[in-house]
PyMOL Python script that loads the backbone (N, CA, C, O; Angstrom):
from pymol import cmd

cmd.read_pdbstr("""\
ATOM      1  N   UNK A   1      12.697  18.283  -3.458  1.00  0.00           N
ATOM      2  CA  UNK A   1      13.998  18.242  -4.079  1.00  0.00           C
ATOM      3  C   UNK A   1      14.682  17.353  -2.743  1.00  0.00           C
ATOM      4  O   UNK A   1      15.510  16.455  -2.587  1.00  0.00           O
ATOM      5  N   UNK A   2      14.104  17.900  -2.205  1.00  0.00           N
ATOM      6  CA  UNK A   2      14.831  16.831  -0.557  1.00  0.00           C
ATOM      7  C   UNK A   2      14.236  15.960  -0.247  1.00  0.00           C
ATOM      8  O   UNK A   2      14.952  15.152   0.344  1.00  0.00           O
ATOM      9  N   UNK A   3      12.688  15.487  -0.369  1.00  0.00           N
ATOM     10  CA  UNK A   3      11.847  14.438  -0.311  1.00  0.00           C
ATOM     11  C   UNK A   3      12.530  13.747  -1.372  1.00  0.00           C
ATOM     12  O   UNK A   3      12.859  12.612  -1.028  1.00  0.00           O
ATOM     13  N   UNK A   4      12.784  13.990  -2.296  1.00  0.00           N
ATOM     14  CA  UNK A   4      13.286  12.996  -3.925  1.00  0.00           C
ATOM     15  C   UNK A   4      14.545  12.584  -2.972  1.00  0.00           C
ATOM     16  O   UNK A   4      14.321  11.405  -2.701  1.00  0.00           O
ATOM     17  N   UNK A   5      15.308  12.827  -2.568  1.00  0.00           N
ATOM     18  CA  UNK A   5      16.563  12.900  -2.091  1.00  0.00           C
ATOM     19  C   UNK A   5      16.522  11.782  -1.337  1.00  0.00           C
ATOM     20  O   UNK A   5      17.350  10.872  -1.390  1.00  0.00           O
ATOM     21  N   UNK A   6      15.104  11.856  -0.288  1.00  0.00           N
ATOM     22  CA  UNK A   6      14.981  11.128   0.592  1.00  0.00           C
ATOM     23  C   UNK A   6      14.690   9.511   0.434  1.00  0.00           C
ATOM     24  O   UNK A   6      15.278   8.488   0.783  1.00  0.00           O
ATOM     25  N   UNK A   7      13.584   9.792  -0.210  1.00  0.00           N
ATOM     26  CA  UNK A   7      13.239   8.600  -1.243  1.00  0.00           C
ATOM     27  C   UNK A   7      14.166   7.378  -1.665  1.00  0.00           C
ATOM     28  O   UNK A   7      14.145   6.178  -1.390  1.00  0.00           O
ATOM     29  N   UNK A   8      14.949   8.146  -2.411  1.00  0.00           N
ATOM     30  CA  UNK A   8      16.603   7.649  -3.333  1.00  0.00           C
ATOM     31  C   UNK A   8      16.749   6.915  -2.067  1.00  0.00           C
ATOM     32  O   UNK A   8      16.399   5.742  -1.936  1.00  0.00           O
ATOM     33  N   UNK A   9      17.164   7.479  -1.334  1.00  0.00           N
ATOM     34  CA  UNK A   9      18.526   7.125  -0.211  1.00  0.00           C
ATOM     35  C   UNK A   9      17.636   6.010   0.325  1.00  0.00           C
ATOM     36  O   UNK A   9      18.112   4.917   0.630  1.00  0.00           O
ATOM     37  N   UNK A  10      16.225   6.320   0.446  1.00  0.00           N
ATOM     38  CA  UNK A  10      15.228   4.714   1.090  1.00  0.00           C
ATOM     39  C   UNK A  10      15.074   3.483   0.315  1.00  0.00           C
ATOM     40  O   UNK A  10      14.993   2.335   0.754  1.00  0.00           O
ATOM     41  N   UNK A  11      15.037   4.030  -1.343  1.00  0.00           N
ATOM     42  CA  UNK A  11      15.021   2.928  -1.628  1.00  0.00           C
ATOM     43  C   UNK A  11      15.909   2.071  -2.232  1.00  0.00           C
ATOM     44  O   UNK A  11      15.723   0.889  -2.520  1.00  0.00           O
ATOM     45  N   UNK A  12      17.238   2.991  -2.463  1.00  0.00           N
ATOM     46  CA  UNK A  12      18.638   2.203  -1.747  1.00  0.00           C
ATOM     47  C   UNK A  12      19.262   1.673  -0.894  1.00  0.00           C
ATOM     48  O   UNK A  12      20.169   0.846  -0.984  1.00  0.00           O
ATOM     49  N   UNK A  13      18.712   2.218   0.126  1.00  0.00           N
ATOM     50  CA  UNK A  13      18.937   1.001   0.773  1.00  0.00           C
ATOM     51  C   UNK A  13      17.959   0.044   1.265  1.00  0.00           C
ATOM     52  O   UNK A  13      18.216  -0.626   2.265  1.00  0.00           O
ATOM     53  N   UNK A  14      16.783  -0.081   0.600  1.00  0.00           N
ATOM     54  CA  UNK A  14      16.243  -1.302   0.637  1.00  0.00           C
ATOM     55  C   UNK A  14      16.459  -2.201  -0.391  1.00  0.00           C
ATOM     56  O   UNK A  14      16.219  -3.389  -0.178  1.00  0.00           O
ATOM     57  N   UNK A  15      16.945  -1.775  -1.663  1.00  0.00           N
ATOM     58  CA  UNK A  15      17.966  -2.392  -2.617  1.00  0.00           C
ATOM     59  C   UNK A  15      18.920  -2.797  -2.302  1.00  0.00           C
ATOM     60  O   UNK A  15      19.128  -3.950  -2.677  1.00  0.00           O
ATOM     61  N   UNK A  16      19.909  -2.186  -1.547  1.00  0.00           N
ATOM     62  CA  UNK A  16      21.063  -2.700  -0.766  1.00  0.00           C
ATOM     63  C   UNK A  16      20.919  -3.774   0.031  1.00  0.00           C
ATOM     64  O   UNK A  16      21.869  -4.551   0.124  1.00  0.00           O
ATOM     65  N   UNK A  17      19.577  -4.046   0.833  1.00  0.00           N
ATOM     66  CA  UNK A  17      19.320  -5.103   1.650  1.00  0.00           C
ATOM     67  C   UNK A  17      18.630  -6.400   0.909  1.00  0.00           C
ATOM     68  O   UNK A  17      18.781  -7.593   1.170  1.00  0.00           O
ATOM     69  N   UNK A  18      17.755  -5.720  -0.185  1.00  0.00           N
ATOM     70  CA  UNK A  18      17.850  -7.628  -0.746  1.00  0.00           C
ATOM     71  C   UNK A  18      18.778  -7.633  -1.934  1.00  0.00           C
ATOM     72  O   UNK A  18      18.185  -7.937  -2.970  1.00  0.00           O
ATOM     73  N   UNK A  19      20.220  -7.354  -2.101  1.00  0.00           N
ATOM     74  CA  UNK A  19      21.123  -7.744  -2.623  1.00  0.00           C
ATOM     75  C   UNK A  19      21.718  -8.508  -1.560  1.00  0.00           C
ATOM     76  O   UNK A  19      22.132  -9.604  -1.939  1.00  0.00           O
ATOM     77  N   UNK A  20      21.933  -8.173   0.036  1.00  0.00           N
ATOM     78  CA  UNK A  20      22.190  -9.529   0.644  1.00  0.00           C
ATOM     79  C   UNK A  20      21.125 -10.214   1.028  1.00  0.00           C
ATOM     80  O   UNK A  20      20.835 -10.709   2.118  1.00  0.00           O
ATOM     81  N   UNK A  21      20.725 -10.193   0.290  1.00  0.00           N
ATOM     82  CA  UNK A  21      19.380 -11.029   1.094  1.00  0.00           C
ATOM     83  C   UNK A  21      19.645 -12.420   0.195  1.00  0.00           C
ATOM     84  O   UNK A  21      19.642 -13.571   0.633  1.00  0.00           O
ATOM     85  N   UNK A  22      19.950 -11.851  -1.633  1.00  0.00           N
ATOM     86  CA  UNK A  22      19.622 -12.559  -3.303  1.00  0.00           C
ATOM     87  C   UNK A  22      21.007 -13.410  -2.589  1.00  0.00           C
ATOM     88  O   UNK A  22      20.918 -14.637  -2.553  1.00  0.00           O
ATOM     89  N   UNK A  23      22.469 -12.646  -1.942  1.00  0.00           N
ATOM     90  CA  UNK A  23      23.671 -13.355  -2.032  1.00  0.00           C
ATOM     91  C   UNK A  23      23.501 -14.559  -1.327  1.00  0.00           C
ATOM     92  O   UNK A  23      23.677 -15.687  -1.787  1.00  0.00           O
ATOM     93  N   UNK A  24      23.058 -14.186   0.113  1.00  0.00           N
ATOM     94  CA  UNK A  24      22.636 -15.311   1.513  1.00  0.00           C
ATOM     95  C   UNK A  24      21.936 -16.564   0.665  1.00  0.00           C
ATOM     96  O   UNK A  24      22.243 -17.728   0.922  1.00  0.00           O
ATOM     97  N   UNK A  25      20.947 -16.217  -0.391  1.00  0.00           N
ATOM     98  CA  UNK A  25      19.992 -17.297  -0.912  1.00  0.00           C
ATOM     99  C   UNK A  25      21.259 -17.971  -1.959  1.00  0.00           C
ATOM    100  O   UNK A  25      21.679 -19.115  -1.789  1.00  0.00           O
ATOM    101  N   UNK A  26      21.689 -17.194  -2.879  1.00  0.00           N
ATOM    102  CA  UNK A  26      22.661 -17.863  -3.712  1.00  0.00           C
ATOM    103  C   UNK A  26      23.957 -18.732  -3.006  1.00  0.00           C
ATOM    104  O   UNK A  26      24.472 -19.752  -3.464  1.00  0.00           O
ATOM    105  N   UNK A  27      24.294 -18.065  -1.845  1.00  0.00           N
ATOM    106  CA  UNK A  27      25.253 -19.043  -1.064  1.00  0.00           C
ATOM    107  C   UNK A  27      24.543 -20.228  -0.984  1.00  0.00           C
ATOM    108  O   UNK A  27      24.964 -21.222  -1.576  1.00  0.00           O
ATOM    109  N   UNK A  28      23.424 -20.262  -0.269  1.00  0.00           N
ATOM    110  CA  UNK A  28      22.552 -21.633   0.133  1.00  0.00           C
ATOM    111  C   UNK A  28      22.240 -22.427  -0.907  1.00  0.00           C
ATOM    112  O   UNK A  28      22.310 -23.616  -0.598  1.00  0.00           O
ATOM    113  N   UNK A  29      21.802 -22.151  -2.441  1.00  0.00           N
ATOM    114  CA  UNK A  29      21.915 -22.517  -3.111  1.00  0.00           C
ATOM    115  C   UNK A  29      23.522 -23.212  -3.670  1.00  0.00           C
ATOM    116  O   UNK A  29      23.423 -24.380  -4.049  1.00  0.00           O
ATOM    117  N   UNK A  30      24.582 -22.755  -3.727  1.00  0.00           N
ATOM    118  CA  UNK A  30      25.917 -23.535  -3.382  1.00  0.00           C
ATOM    119  C   UNK A  30      26.255 -24.537  -2.595  1.00  0.00           C
ATOM    120  O   UNK A  30      27.071 -25.442  -2.770  1.00  0.00           O
ATOM    121  N   UNK A  31      25.358 -24.230  -1.462  1.00  0.00           N
ATOM    122  CA  UNK A  31      25.543 -25.869  -0.142  1.00  0.00           C
ATOM    123  C   UNK A  31      24.890 -27.155  -0.861  1.00  0.00           C
ATOM    124  O   UNK A  31      25.242 -28.227  -1.354  1.00  0.00           O
ATOM    125  N   UNK A  32      23.278 -26.104  -0.532  1.00  0.00           N
ATOM    126  CA  UNK A  32      22.279 -27.364  -1.633  1.00  0.00           C
ATOM    127  C   UNK A  32      22.838 -28.524  -3.052  1.00  0.00           C
ATOM    128  O   UNK A  32      22.744 -29.732  -3.269  1.00  0.00           O
ATOM    129  N   UNK A  33      23.514 -27.164  -3.872  1.00  0.00           N
ATOM    130  CA  UNK A  33      24.062 -28.331  -5.379  1.00  0.00           C
ATOM    131  C   UNK A  33      25.105 -29.061  -3.812  1.00  0.00           C
ATOM    132  O   UNK A  33      24.535 -29.948  -3.176  1.00  0.00           O
ATOM    133  N   UNK A  34      26.070 -28.764  -3.492  1.00  0.00           N
ATOM    134  CA  UNK A  34      27.405 -29.479  -3.331  1.00  0.00           C
ATOM    135  C   UNK A  34      26.553 -30.893  -2.340  1.00  0.00           C
ATOM    136  O   UNK A  34      26.816 -32.073  -2.568  1.00  0.00           O
ATOM    137  N   UNK A  35      25.608 -30.476  -1.338  1.00  0.00           N
ATOM    138  CA  UNK A  35      24.758 -31.731  -0.690  1.00  0.00           C
ATOM    139  C   UNK A  35      23.997 -32.482  -1.381  1.00  0.00           C
ATOM    140  O   UNK A  35      23.416 -33.390  -0.786  1.00  0.00           O
ATOM    141  N   UNK A  36      23.767 -32.289  -2.994  1.00  0.00           N
ATOM    142  CA  UNK A  36      22.773 -32.981  -3.943  1.00  0.00           C
ATOM    143  C   UNK A  36      23.502 -33.336  -5.064  1.00  0.00           C
ATOM    144  O   UNK A  36      23.112 -33.865  -6.104  1.00  0.00           O
ATOM    145  N   UNK A  37      25.025 -32.849  -4.599  1.00  0.00           N
ATOM    146  CA  UNK A  37      25.728 -33.821  -5.845  1.00  0.00           C
ATOM    147  C   UNK A  37      25.274 -34.876  -6.510  1.00  0.00           C
ATOM    148  O   UNK A  37      25.265 -34.745  -7.734  1.00  0.00           O
ATOM    149  N   UNK A  38      24.826 -36.062  -5.995  1.00  0.00           N
ATOM    150  CA  UNK A  38      25.113 -37.478  -6.657  1.00  0.00           C
ATOM    151  C   UNK A  38      23.819 -37.770  -6.647  1.00  0.00           C
ATOM    152  O   UNK A  38      23.539 -38.962  -6.510  1.00  0.00           O
ATOM    153  N   UNK A  39      22.065 -36.222  -6.864  1.00  0.00           N
ATOM    154  CA  UNK A  39      21.057 -36.464  -7.518  1.00  0.00           C
ATOM    155  C   UNK A  39      21.003 -35.780  -8.245  1.00  0.00           C
ATOM    156  O   UNK A  39      21.295 -34.626  -7.932  1.00  0.00           O
ATOM    157  N   UNK A  40      20.693 -36.002  -9.323  1.00  0.00           N
ATOM    158  CA  UNK A  40      20.919 -35.396 -11.070  1.00  0.00           C
ATOM    159  C   UNK A  40      19.679 -34.550 -10.528  1.00  0.00           C
ATOM    160  O   UNK A  40      20.036 -33.398 -10.280  1.00  0.00           O
ATOM    161  N   UNK A  41      18.397 -34.769 -10.283  1.00  0.00           N
ATOM    162  CA  UNK A  41      17.527 -33.726 -10.096  1.00  0.00           C
ATOM    163  C   UNK A  41      17.592 -32.329  -9.349  1.00  0.00           C
ATOM    164  O   UNK A  41      17.307 -31.152  -9.569  1.00  0.00           O
ATOM    165  N   UNK A  42      18.093 -33.069  -8.405  1.00  0.00           N
ATOM    166  CA  UNK A  42      18.179 -32.230  -7.153  1.00  0.00           C
ATOM    167  C   UNK A  42      18.925 -31.098  -7.717  1.00  0.00           C
ATOM    168  O   UNK A  42      18.674 -29.986  -8.182  1.00  0.00           O
ATOM    169  N   UNK A  43      20.186 -32.013  -7.428  1.00  0.00           N
ATOM    170  CA  UNK A  43      21.487 -30.445  -8.610  1.00  0.00           C
ATOM    171  C   UNK A  43      20.730 -29.723  -9.264  1.00  0.00           C
ATOM    172  O   UNK A  43      20.434 -28.560  -8.989  1.00  0.00           O
ATOM    173  N   UNK A  44      20.397 -30.296 -10.090  1.00  0.00           N
ATOM    174  CA  UNK A  44      19.358 -29.511 -11.792  1.00  0.00           C
ATOM    175  C   UNK A  44      18.603 -28.360 -10.861  1.00  0.00           C
ATOM    176  O   UNK A  44      19.010 -27.246 -11.192  1.00  0.00           O
ATOM    177  N   UNK A  45      17.644 -28.309  -9.817  1.00  0.00           N
ATOM    178  CA  UNK A  45      16.804 -27.766  -9.411  1.00  0.00           C
ATOM    179  C   UNK A  45      17.923 -26.682  -8.559  1.00  0.00           C
ATOM    180  O   UNK A  45      17.785 -25.503  -8.883  1.00  0.00           O
ATOM    181  N   UNK A  46      18.593 -26.858  -7.912  1.00  0.00           N
ATOM    182  CA  UNK A  46      19.562 -26.096  -6.627  1.00  0.00           C
ATOM    183  C   UNK A  46      20.223 -25.002  -8.114  1.00  0.00           C
ATOM    184  O   UNK A  46      20.161 -23.775  -8.043  1.00  0.00           O
ATOM    185  N   UNK A  47      20.793 -25.705  -9.313  1.00  0.00           N
ATOM    186  CA  UNK A  47      21.542 -25.016 -10.057  1.00  0.00           C
ATOM    187  C   UNK A  47      20.309 -23.797 -10.909  1.00  0.00           C
ATOM    188  O   UNK A  47      20.623 -22.613 -11.025  1.00  0.00           O
ATOM    189  N   UNK A  48      19.217 -24.225 -11.326  1.00  0.00           N
ATOM    190  CA  UNK A  48      18.236 -23.428 -11.620  1.00  0.00           C
ATOM    191  C   UNK A  48      17.783 -22.356 -10.797  1.00  0.00           C
ATOM    192  O   UNK A  48      17.241 -21.366 -11.289  1.00  0.00           O
ATOM    193  N   UNK A  49      17.973 -22.494  -9.564  1.00  0.00           N
ATOM    194  CA  UNK A  49      17.561 -21.834  -8.562  1.00  0.00           C
ATOM    195  C   UNK A  49      18.717 -20.608  -8.371  1.00  0.00           C
ATOM    196  O   UNK A  49      18.423 -19.427  -8.181  1.00  0.00           O
ATOM    197  N   UNK A  50      20.046 -21.123  -8.459  1.00  0.00           N
ATOM    198  CA  UNK A  50      20.729 -20.436  -8.523  1.00  0.00           C
ATOM    199  C   UNK A  50      20.835 -19.300  -9.602  1.00  0.00           C
ATOM    200  O   UNK A  50      21.066 -18.120  -9.334  1.00  0.00           O
ATOM    201  N   UNK A  51      20.605 -19.887 -11.030  1.00  0.00           N
ATOM    202  CA  UNK A  51      20.453 -18.801 -11.887  1.00  0.00           C
ATOM    203  C   UNK A  51      19.709 -17.848 -12.157  1.00  0.00           C
ATOM    204  O   UNK A  51      20.008 -16.784 -12.698  1.00  0.00           O
ATOM    205  N   UNK A  52      18.116 -18.426 -11.561  1.00  0.00           N
ATOM    206  CA  UNK A  52      17.236 -17.143 -11.152  1.00  0.00           C
ATOM    207  C   UNK A  52      17.640 -15.931 -10.210  1.00  0.00           C
ATOM    208  O   UNK A  52      17.389 -14.728 -10.277  1.00  0.00           O
ATOM    209  N   UNK A  53      18.507 -16.857  -9.123  1.00  0.00           N
ATOM    210  CA  UNK A  53      18.441 -15.562  -8.053  1.00  0.00           C
ATOM    211  C   UNK A  53      19.702 -14.800  -8.778  1.00  0.00           C
ATOM    212  O   UNK A  53      19.747 -13.579  -8.624  1.00  0.00           O
ATOM    213  N   UNK A  54      20.811 -15.478  -9.617  1.00  0.00           N
ATOM    214  CA  UNK A  54      21.975 -14.612  -9.764  1.00  0.00           C
ATOM    215  C   UNK A  54      20.908 -13.643 -10.754  1.00  0.00           C
ATOM    216  O   UNK A  54      20.869 -12.504 -10.289  1.00  0.00           O
ATOM    217  N   UNK A  55      20.158 -13.775 -11.821  1.00  0.00           N
ATOM    218  CA  UNK A  55      19.220 -12.929 -12.718  1.00  0.00           C
ATOM    219  C   UNK A  55      18.497 -11.929 -11.936  1.00  0.00           C
ATOM    220  O   UNK A  55      17.909 -11.021 -12.524  1.00  0.00           O
ATOM    221  N   UNK A  56      18.489 -12.019 -10.618  1.00  0.00           N
ATOM    222  CA  UNK A  56      17.461 -11.007  -9.850  1.00  0.00           C
ATOM    223  C   UNK A  56      17.967 -10.159  -9.402  1.00  0.00           C
ATOM    224  O   UNK A  56      17.703  -8.957  -9.390  1.00  0.00           O
ATOM    225  N   UNK A  57      19.337 -11.167  -8.682  1.00  0.00           N
ATOM    226  CA  UNK A  57      20.615 -10.367  -8.229  1.00  0.00           C
ATOM    227  C   UNK A  57      21.493  -9.141  -9.379  1.00  0.00           C
ATOM    228  O   UNK A  57      21.895  -8.073  -8.918  1.00  0.00           O
ATOM    229  N   UNK A  58      21.657  -9.445 -10.637  1.00  0.00           N
ATOM    230  CA  UNK A  58      22.170  -8.445 -11.717  1.00  0.00           C
ATOM    231  C   UNK A  58      20.573  -7.373 -11.729  1.00  0.00           C
ATOM    232  O   UNK A  58      20.843  -6.172 -11.685  1.00  0.00           O
ATOM    233  N   UNK A  59      19.292  -7.643 -11.773  1.00  0.00           N
ATOM    234  CA  UNK A  59      18.488  -6.382 -11.789  1.00  0.00           C
ATOM    235  C   UNK A  59      18.886  -5.646 -10.807  1.00  0.00           C
ATOM    236  O   UNK A  59      19.455  -4.565 -10.957  1.00  0.00           O
ATOM    237  N   UNK A  60      18.516  -6.373  -9.305  1.00  0.00           N
ATOM    238  CA  UNK A  60      18.584  -5.275  -8.447  1.00  0.00           C
ATOM    239  C   UNK A  60      20.553  -4.314  -8.204  1.00  0.00           C
ATOM    240  O   UNK A  60      20.891  -3.322  -7.558  1.00  0.00           O
ATOM    241  N   UNK A  61      21.319  -5.267  -9.080  1.00  0.00           N
ATOM    242  CA  UNK A  61      22.274  -4.512  -9.147  1.00  0.00           C
ATOM    243  C   UNK A  61      22.638  -2.811  -9.379  1.00  0.00           C
ATOM    244  O   UNK A  61      23.059  -1.805  -8.809  1.00  0.00           O
ATOM    245  N   UNK A  62      21.986  -3.489 -11.021  1.00  0.00           N
ATOM    246  CA  UNK A  62      21.501  -2.204 -12.262  1.00  0.00           C
ATOM    247  C   UNK A  62      20.710  -1.265 -11.333  1.00  0.00           C
ATOM    248  O   UNK A  62      21.285  -0.178 -11.278  1.00  0.00           O
ATOM    249  N   UNK A  63      19.732  -1.299 -10.678  1.00  0.00           N
ATOM    250  CA  UNK A  63      18.807  -0.752 -10.047  1.00  0.00           C
ATOM    251  C   UNK A  63      19.782   0.552  -8.859  1.00  0.00           C
ATOM    252  O   UNK A  63      19.735   1.775  -8.730  1.00  0.00           O
ATOM    253  N   UNK A  64      20.609  -0.608  -8.179  1.00  0.00           N
ATOM    254  CA  UNK A  64      21.387   0.156  -7.321  1.00  0.00           C
ATOM    255  C   UNK A  64      22.041   1.225  -8.224  1.00  0.00           C
ATOM    256  O   UNK A  64      21.641   2.385  -8.323  1.00  0.00           O
ATOM    257  N   UNK A  65      23.171   0.649  -8.916  1.00  0.00           N
ATOM    258  CA  UNK A  65      23.641   2.068 -10.023  1.00  0.00           C
ATOM    259  C   UNK A  65      22.554   2.863 -10.232  1.00  0.00           C
ATOM    260  O   UNK A  65      22.579   4.075 -10.023  1.00  0.00           O
ATOM    261  N   UNK A  66      21.799   2.392 -10.548  1.00  0.00           N
ATOM    262  CA  UNK A  66      20.989   4.027 -11.197  1.00  0.00           C
ATOM    263  C   UNK A  66      20.869   4.747  -9.453  1.00  0.00           C
ATOM    264  O   UNK A  66      21.400   5.752  -8.981  1.00  0.00           O
ATOM    265  N   UNK A  67      19.951   3.740  -8.846  1.00  0.00           N
ATOM    266  CA  UNK A  67      20.173   5.070  -7.635  1.00  0.00           C
ATOM    267  C   UNK A  67      20.888   5.406  -7.243  1.00  0.00           C
ATOM    268  O   UNK A  67      20.540   6.526  -6.869  1.00  0.00           O
ATOM    269  N   UNK A  68      22.038   5.219  -6.933  1.00  0.00           N
ATOM    270  CA  UNK A  68      23.440   5.886  -6.870  1.00  0.00           C
ATOM    271  C   UNK A  68      23.955   6.670  -7.255  1.00  0.00           C
ATOM    272  O   UNK A  68      24.330   7.679  -6.658  1.00  0.00           O
ATOM    273  N   UNK A  69      24.126   6.336  -8.567  1.00  0.00           N
ATOM    274  CA  UNK A  69      24.499   7.481  -9.478  1.00  0.00           C
ATOM    275  C   UNK A  69      23.391   8.834  -9.626  1.00  0.00           C
ATOM    276  O   UNK A  69      23.947   9.931  -9.673  1.00  0.00           O
ATOM    277  N   UNK A  70      21.885   8.827  -9.701  1.00  0.00           N
ATOM    278  CA  UNK A  70      20.714   9.615  -9.183  1.00  0.00           C
ATOM    279  C   UNK A  70      21.545  10.620  -7.663  1.00  0.00           C
ATOM    280  O   UNK A  70      22.101  11.704  -7.839  1.00  0.00           O
ATOM    281  N   UNK A  71      21.449  10.051  -6.529  1.00  0.00           N
ATOM    282  CA  UNK A  71      22.077  10.352  -5.534  1.00  0.00           C
ATOM    283  C   UNK A  71      23.666  11.005  -5.179  1.00  0.00           C
ATOM    284  O   UNK A  71      24.050  11.580  -4.160  1.00  0.00           O
ATOM    285  N   UNK A  72      24.413  10.665  -6.458  1.00  0.00           N
ATOM    286  CA  UNK A  72      25.969  11.392  -6.166  1.00  0.00           C
ATOM    287  C   UNK A  72      25.493  12.826  -6.915  1.00  0.00           C
ATOM    288  O   UNK A  72      25.693  13.964  -6.492  1.00  0.00           O
ATOM    289  N   UNK A  73      24.784  12.417  -8.188  1.00  0.00           N
ATOM    290  CA  UNK A  73      24.611  13.978  -9.341  1.00  0.00           C
ATOM    291  C   UNK A  73      23.311  15.152  -8.588  1.00  0.00           C
ATOM    292  O   UNK A  73      22.909  16.231  -9.023  1.00  0.00           O
ATOM    293  N   UNK A  74      22.925  14.403  -7.342  1.00  0.00           N
ATOM    294  CA  UNK A  74      21.979  15.106  -6.953  1.00  0.00           C
ATOM    295  C   UNK A  74      22.909  16.180  -6.000  1.00  0.00           C
ATOM    296  O   UNK A  74      22.654  17.383  -5.939  1.00  0.00           O
ATOM    297  N   UNK A  75      23.872  15.618  -5.372  1.00  0.00           N
ATOM    298  CA  UNK A  75      24.709  16.140  -4.181  1.00  0.00           C
ATOM    299  C   UNK A  75      26.079  16.914  -5.116  1.00  0.00           C
ATOM    300  O   UNK A  75      26.826  17.063  -4.149  1.00  0.00           O
ATOM    301  N   UNK A  76      26.464  17.189  -5.685  1.00  0.00           N
ATOM    302  CA  UNK A  76      26.946  18.058  -6.466  1.00  0.00           C
ATOM    303  C   UNK A  76      26.445  18.996  -6.956  1.00  0.00           C
ATOM    304  O   UNK A  76      27.100  19.728  -7.699  1.00  0.00           O
TER     305      UNK A  76
END
""", "prot")
cmd.dss("prot")
cmd.show_as("cartoon", "prot")
cmd.util.cbc("prot")
cmd.orient("prot")
């Protein structure tokens, strides 16, 4: 039971780091879109990349919720 909890905590920490990474990449894409606003093809690439990152961020957020809920329940 304790090793499962330790694994869940480790996984949660990794997911939180990944979330932070995706947020930083998304912020970079916003800056790229602003820089490329006069170049339609470059702007489209930045927007598509942002959308992909947003989808991945959503997946990571769902996993974070799952592991967080699991950890909270195991402490009760």
